[in-house]
C-alpha positions as CSV (number, residue, x, y, z in Angstrom):
1,M,0.0,0.0,0.0
2,F,2.8,2.4,0.8
3,M,4.7,1.6,-2.4
4,D,1.5,2.2,-4.5
5,A,1.1,5.7,-2.9
6,L,4.8,6.4,-3.4
7,K,4.6,5.4,-7.1
8,M,1.6,7.7,-7.6
9,S,3.2,10.7,-5.9
10,L,6.7,10.2,-7.5
11,P,6.6,9.5,-11.2
12,A,9.6,7.7,-12.6
13,D,10.5,10.5,-15.0
14,A,10.5,13.0,-12.2
15,V,12.8,10.9,-10.0
16,L,15.1,10.2,-13.0
17,G,15.3,13.9,-13.7
18,F,16.1,14.7,-10.1
19,L,18.8,12.1,-10.1
20,F,20.4,13.5,-13.3
21,Y,20.2,17.0,-11.8
22,M,21.9,15.9,-8.6
23,A,24.5,14.0,-10.5
24,G,25.2,17.1,-12.6
25,A,25.5,19.2,-9.5
26,A,28.0,16.6,-7.9
27,V,30.1,16.6,-11.1
28,L,30.2,20.5,-11.2
29,F,31.0,20.6,-7.4
30,A,33.9,18.1,-7.9
31,L,35.2,20.0,-10.9
32,Y,35.1,23.3,-8.9
33,A,36.9,21.7,-6.0
34,F,39.6,20.3,-8.3
35,I,40.1,23.6,-10.1
36,Y,40.1,25.6,-6.8
37,T,42.7,23.3,-5.2
38,R,45.0,23.5,-8.3
39,L,44.8,27.3,-8.6
40,T,45.5,28.2,-5.0
41,P,49.2,28.6,-4.2
42,Y,49.0,26.3,-1.2
43,N,48.4,22.5,-0.9
44,E,45.3,22.6,1.2
45,F,45.1,18.9,1.8
46,A,48.7,18.7,3.0
47,L,48.1,21.6,5.3
48,I,44.9,20.0,6.7
49,R,46.8,16.7,7.2
50,E,49.4,18.7,9.2
51,G,46.6,19.9,11.5
52,N,46.2,23.4,10.1
53,S,42.6,24.2,11.1
54,A,42.7,27.6,9.2
55,A,43.3,25.8,6.0
56,A,40.4,23.4,6.7
57,I,38.1,26.3,7.4
58,A,39.2,28.2,4.3
59,L,38.8,25.2,2.0
60,G,35.4,24.4,3.6
61,G,34.2,27.9,3.2
62,A,35.3,28.1,-0.4
63,L,33.5,24.9,-1.2
64,L,30.5,25.9,0.8
65,V,29.9,29.1,-1.3
66,S,31.0,27.5,-4.5
67,P,28.8,28.0,-7.5
68,S,26.2,25.3,-7.9
69,P,23.3,24.6,-10.2
70,C,21.0,24.4,-7.2
71,P,20.6,28.0,-5.9
72,G,17.4,27.3,-4.0
73,P,14.4,29.6,-3.6
74,S,15.1,33.3,-4.0
75,P,12.7,35.9,-2.6
76,I,13.6,38.2,-5.5
77,R,12.7,35.7,-8.2
78,S,9.5,34.7,-6.5
79,R,8.3,38.3,-6.6
80,C,9.5,39.1,-10.1
81,S,6.9,39.1,-12.8
82,T,8.9,40.4,-15.7
83,S,10.4,38.4,-18.5
84,C,13.9,38.6,-17.2
85,C,13.2,35.8,-14.7
86,G,12.0,33.4,-17.3
87,R,8.3,33.7,-16.5
């Protein structure tokens, strides 16, 4: 009974689209992390292994605010009714 309700509320194409979307986000995140760690003048992972907490916080902060395809809800977009928002 639970599975029937789940199948009705989550169509397979929607779940598949969500999985592709999340896989794309994961690939872009990994690409950003790779490029970021190569462009910085320090080896963040070596510094973190040595116990440098500032390097860990800096890398975590950079990855936390990295560009992603999942920006979440925006109060500006929800109030915008012009064509610039894609509505």
